[in-house]
C-alpha positions in Angstrom: -45.0 -101.9 -20.4 -42.3 -101.8 -23.0 -40.3 -98.5 -23.1 -39.0 -97.3 -26.4 -36.6 -94.4 -27.1 -36.3 -93.1 -30.7 -33.5 -90.7 -31.6 -34.4 -88.5 -34.5 -38.0 -88.8 -33.2 -39.3 -85.9 -35.3 -37.8 -87.2 -38.6 -39.8 -89.2 -41.1 -38.7 -92.7 -40.1 -38.3 -91.9 -36.4 -41.8 -90.4 -36.2 -43.3 -93.5 -37.9 -41.4 -95.7 -35.5 -42.8 -93.8 -32.6 -46.4 -94.0 -33.9 -46.0 -97.7 -34.6 -45.0 -98.4 -30.9 -47.6 -96.0 -29.5 -50.3 -97.8 -31.4 -49.4 -100.9 -29.4 -49.5 -99.2 -26.1 -45.8 -98.9 -25.5 -44.3 -96.0 -23.5 -42.5 -94.1 -26.2 -40.1 -91.2 -26.1 -38.3 -89.4 -28.9 -35.1 -87.4 -28.9 -34.8 -84.4 -31.2 -32.3 -81.5 -31.2 -33.5 -78.0 -30.5 -33.0 -77.0 -34.2 -35.5 -79.6 -35.4 -38.3 -77.8 -37.3 -41.0 -79.5 -35.2 -40.2 -77.2 -32.3 -42.2 -74.5 -34.2 -45.4 -76.6 -33.9 -48.2 -74.8 -32.1 -48.8 -77.8 -29.9 -45.6 -79.5 -28.8 -45.3 -83.3 -28.6 -44.7 -84.0 -24.9 -43.1 -87.3 -25.7 -40.2 -85.5 -27.5 -37.1 -84.7 -25.4 -34.8 -82.0 -26.7 -31.3 -83.2 -26.9 -28.4 -83.2 -29.4 -26.9 -86.7 -29.6 -23.5 -85.1 -29.6 -24.1 -84.2 -26.0 -23.2 -87.5 -24.4 -23.7 -86.6 -20.8 -27.2 -85.3 -21.5 -28.0 -88.4 -23.6 -26.7 -90.6 -20.7 -29.0 -88.9 -18.2 -32.0 -89.3 -20.5 -31.3 -93.0 -20.9 -30.8 -93.5 -17.2 -34.1 -91.7 -16.4 -36.1 -93.7 -19.0 -34.3 -97.1 -18.9 -35.6 -98.1 -22.4 -36.0 -101.7 -23.5 -35.5 -100.6 -27.1 -33.4 -97.8 -28.6 -34.1 -96.9 -32.2 -31.3 -94.7 -33.5 -32.5 -92.6 -36.5 -30.9 -89.3 -35.7 -28.4 -88.3 -38.4 -27.4 -86.0 -41.2 -29.5 -88.3 -43.5 -29.2 -86.9 -47.0 -26.7 -88.5 -49.3 -26.6 -85.6 -51.8 -26.3 -82.9 -49.1 -23.3 -84.6 -47.6 -21.0 -83.1 -50.2 -21.8 -79.7 -48.9 -21.5 -80.6 -45.2 -18.9 -83.3 -44.8 -17.8 -82.5 -41.3 -21.4 -82.2 -40.0 -22.2 -85.6 -41.7 -19.3 -87.4 -40.2 -19.5 -85.9 -36.8 -23.2 -86.3 -36.4 -23.4 -89.8 -37.9 -20.3 -91.4 -36.4 -19.7 -89.5 -33.1 -23.5 -89.4 -32.5 -23.8 -93.1 -33.0 -20.8 -93.7 -30.7 -22.5 -91.7 -28.0 -25.7 -93.7 -28.4 -23.8 -97.0 -28.2 -21.7 -95.9 -25.2 -24.9 -95.0 -23.3 -26.6 -98.2 -24.3 -23.6 -100.2 -23.0 -23.7 -98.3 -19.7 -27.4 -99.4 -19.4 -26.4 -103.0 -20.2 -23.6 -103.0 -17.7 -26.0 -101.8 -15.0 -28.2 -104.8 -15.6 -30.7 -103.4 -18.1 -31.5 -105.7 -21.1 -31.7 -103.4 -24.1 -32.0 -103.8 -27.8 -30.4 -101.2 -30.2 -31.3 -100.7 -33.8 -28.9 -98.5 -35.9 -29.9 -96.8 -39.1 -27.4 -98.1 -41.6 -27.8 -97.4 -45.3 -27.7 -98.7 -48.9 -25.3 -95.8 -49.5 -22.6 -98.1 -47.9 -22.5 -100.2 -51.1 -21.1 -97.2 -53.0 -19.7 -97.3 -56.5 -21.7 -100.0 -58.1 -22.7 -101.0 -61.6 -26.0 -102.5 -62.7 -24.2 -105.8 -63.1 -23.6 -105.8 -59.3 -27.3 -105.8 -58.6 -29.3 -107.0 -56.7 -26.9 -106.1 -53.9 -26.3 -108.8 -51.2 -25.3 -108.0 -47.7 -22.0 -109.9 -48.0 -20.8 -107.7 -50.8 -17.6 -105.6 -50.3 -18.6 -102.0 -49.2 -17.1 -99.3 -51.4 -18.9 -96.0 -50.4 -18.2 -93.0 -52.6 -20.1 -90.2 -50.8 -19.4 -88.6 -47.4 -22.7 -89.9 -46.2 -22.0 -93.5 -47.4 -18.6 -93.4 -45.6 -20.2 -92.2 -42.4 -22.8 -95.0 -42.5 -20.1 -97.6 -43.0 -18.6 -96.2 -39.8 -22.0 -96.4 -38.1 -22.4 -100.1 -39.0 -18.9 -101.0 -38.0 -19.4 -99.3 -34.6 -22.5 -101.3 -34.1 -20.8 -104.5 -35.0 -17.9 -103.7 -32.7 -20.2 -103.1 -29.7 -22.0 -106.4 -30.5 -18.7 -108.4 -30.7 -16.8 -106.7 -28.0 -19.4 -106.0 -25.4 -22.3 -108.3 -26.2 -24.7 -105.4 -26.8 -27.7 -106.5 -28.8 -27.3 -104.3 -31.9 -29.3 -104.8 -35.1 -28.0 -103.4 -38.4 -30.6 -102.7 -41.0 -29.2 -101.4 -44.3 -32.0 -99.1 -45.2 -32.7 -98.4 -48.9 -34.6 -95.3 -49.8 -37.6 -94.9 -47.6 -40.6 -92.9 -48.9 -43.4 -91.4 -46.9 -45.2 -88.4 -45.4 -43.6 -85.7 -43.3 -40.3 -85.6 -45.2 -38.4 -82.4 -46.4 -38.0 -81.9 -50.2 -34.4 -83.2 -50.1 -35.0 -86.3 -52.2 -36.3 -86.6 -55.8 -39.7 -87.9 -54.9 -40.4 -85.3 -52.2 -39.1 -82.5 -54.5 -41.3 -83.7 -57.3 -44.4 -83.9 -55.1 -43.8 -80.5 -53.6 -43.4 -78.8 -57.0 -46.5 -80.6 -58.3 -48.5 -79.5 -55.3 -47.4 -75.9 -55.8 -48.5 -76.2 -59.5 -51.8 -77.8 -58.5 -52.5 -74.8 -56.2 -51.5 -72.3 -58.8 -48.5 -71.0 -56.8 -45.9 -71.6 -59.5 -46.0 -72.0 -63.3 -46.7 -75.5 -64.6 -43.0 -76.5 -64.9 -41.3 -79.1 -62.8 -37.5 -78.9 -62.5 -35.7 -82.2 -62.4 -32.3 -83.8 -62.2 -31.2 -87.1 -63.6 -34.3 -89.2 -64.6 -32.4 -92.2 -65.9 -31.3 -93.7 -62.6 -33.4 -96.5 -60.9 -33.8 -97.0 -57.2 -35.2 -99.6 -54.8 -37.8 -97.5 -52.9 -39.7 -98.7 -49.9 -42.7 -97.2 -48.1 -41.7 -96.0 -44.7 -44.5 -97.9 -43.1 -43.2 -101.1 -44.7 -39.6 -100.2 -43.7 -40.6 -99.7 -40.1 -42.5 -103.0 -40.1 -39.5 -104.8 -41.6 -37.1 -103.4 -39.0 -39.4 -104.4 -36.2 -39.4 -107.9 -37.6 -35.6 -107.8 -37.7 -35.5 -106.9 -34.0 -38.0 -109.7 -33.1 -36.6 -112.5 -35.3 -33.3 -111.5 -36.7 -29.7 -111.9 -35.5 -27.9 -109.0 -33.9 -24.6 -107.9 -35.5 -25.7 -109.1 -39.0 -26.5 -106.5 -41.7 -29.9 -106.9 -43.4 -31.2 -105.0 -46.4 -34.4 -103.2 -45.8 -35.8 -103.1 -49.4 -38.4 -104.4 -51.8 -36.2 -106.1 -54.3 -37.7 -104.0 -57.1 -36.2 -100.9 -58.7 -38.2 -98.0 -60.3 -36.7 -95.5 -62.8 -37.0 -92.0 -61.6 -38.7 -91.1 -64.8 -41.4 -93.7 -64.0 -41.9 -92.2 -60.5 -42.2 -88.7 -62.0 -44.8 -89.9 -64.6 -46.8 -91.5 -61.8 -46.7 -88.4 -59.7 -47.8 -86.2 -62.5 -50.7 -88.5 -63.2 -51.7 -88.5 -59.5 -51.5 -84.7 -59.3 -53.8 -84.3 -62.3 -51.5 -81.6 -63.8 -49.8 -81.3 -67.2 -46.5 -80.0 -65.9 -43.7 -79.4 -68.3 -40.5 -81.3 -67.3 -37.5 -79.0 -67.3 -34.0 -80.5 -66.7 -32.0 -78.5 -64.1 -28.2 -79.1 -63.9 -28.3 -77.9 -60.2 -30.3 -81.0 -59.3 -27.7 -83.4 -60.8 -25.5 -85.1 -58.2 -21.7 -85.5 -58.1 -22.1 -89.2 -57.7 -25.2 -91.0 -58.9 -25.3 -94.8 -59.3 -27.3 -95.8 -62.4 -29.1 -98.6 -60.5 -29.5 -99.2 -56.8 -31.3 -102.5 -56.2 -31.2 -104.6 -53.1 -31.6 -108.3 -52.5 -34.3 -108.7 -49.8 -33.8 -112.5 -49.2 -32.7 -112.1 -45.6 -35.5 -109.9 -44.5 -38.1 -111.9 -46.5 -36.9 -115.1 -44.8 -37.8 -113.5 -41.4 -41.4 -113.1 -42.7 -41.5 -109.6 -44.1 -43.7 -108.8 -47.1 -44.3 -105.2 -48.3 -47.9 -104.1 -48.0 -48.0 -100.8 -50.0 -47.8 -100.3 -53.7 -45.8 -97.5 -55.2 -49.0 -95.8 -56.4 -50.4 -95.8 -52.9 -47.1 -94.5 -51.5 -46.8 -91.7 -54.0 -50.5 -90.7 -53.6 -50.0 -90.3 -49.9 -46.8 -88.3 -50.4 -48.6 -85.9 -52.9 -51.6 -85.5 -50.6 -49.3 -84.8 -47.7 -47.6 -81.9 -49.7 -51.1 -80.6 -50.7 -51.8 -80.3 -47.0 -48.5 -78.7 -46.1 -48.5 -75.9 -48.7 
C-alpha cells in the first residue's frame, strides 16, 4: 500500500491532496502545527500528526516511523499579501521549513527508501511582470517582488539543488492561484464569498468591500490543481519547474460579478483602500503547455468553483 505524507495537511491544498489519496486506498498522513485552526474541531482527524516543520528532529522521527513513498510539502506561510506584514515568518517557515523537509527526505533516500517529493512552488516567483510578458513560461527569468515570492524562489532552488546534488526525486510545480473550499478569507475570492454569505444571512449590511478590481489572474480549481500535480509526479521530470494553471485569466471584477449573481444578493460594491496591495501585477497569466503535454485538462468551470466556494461559506457562517 502506498504511504503518503502531506505537510500542511489541514490547509486547503493539503487537505485536498490527502482526500485524493485516501479515495484511492492509500495510507495517508498529514502534518500540521499545533496552532492550525483544525485543532479546535470537535472530532480530531487521527491521520493528522502535530508537528512544526521547523522542528527538524521531530520531523525526521515522523518520516522514519512512516517511511512515506510520497511527500507532498504544502506547509507554508502561503499568503502573498500577508508576507509584507510577516517577512521573517514567511522566509523562515518557507525556506528553512523546506530545507528541513528535504533534509529528512534525503535521509530516507540514503537509508534505501525510494521517495518522491513535491514542493509547493508559486507563480509569485515570476514577480514584477507586465501584461506583455504573459503568458508566463517556465524558462522566464524570475524577478520576485514580494517577500512571499522571494521565499518561494528559495524553495524551488532548494528543491533543484537536492535533485542535482543528491539525486532526490523532487517535483517543482509553480502553483498559480488555487481556489476551493476550506480556505480562510485571505484572498480576494474567499473574502468576497465570505462577505456575500454574511449579507445573504442578514448578518451585515448589503455592502461588499473590495480592493483593486482591475487586475486579472489565472485561477485554478484546487481539485484540478491536485490532479495536475499528481500527473506531474507520475509522468513529469523531477527538477523541472512546471506551471500549474489553466492558461486563462479572469478579471477580479468578473469574479465579483459572478459571485454576486451566485449569491442572489444586490450588494453595493464599496472600494476599500485597506484592501489594496503594495505590489499588485495587472495580469498574472500562465502558459500551461508543459502540464497539458503530460495529459492534464481542467474539469471544473469557474462558475462551478465559485458556487462551491460560496456554498462553503454559507455553511461555515
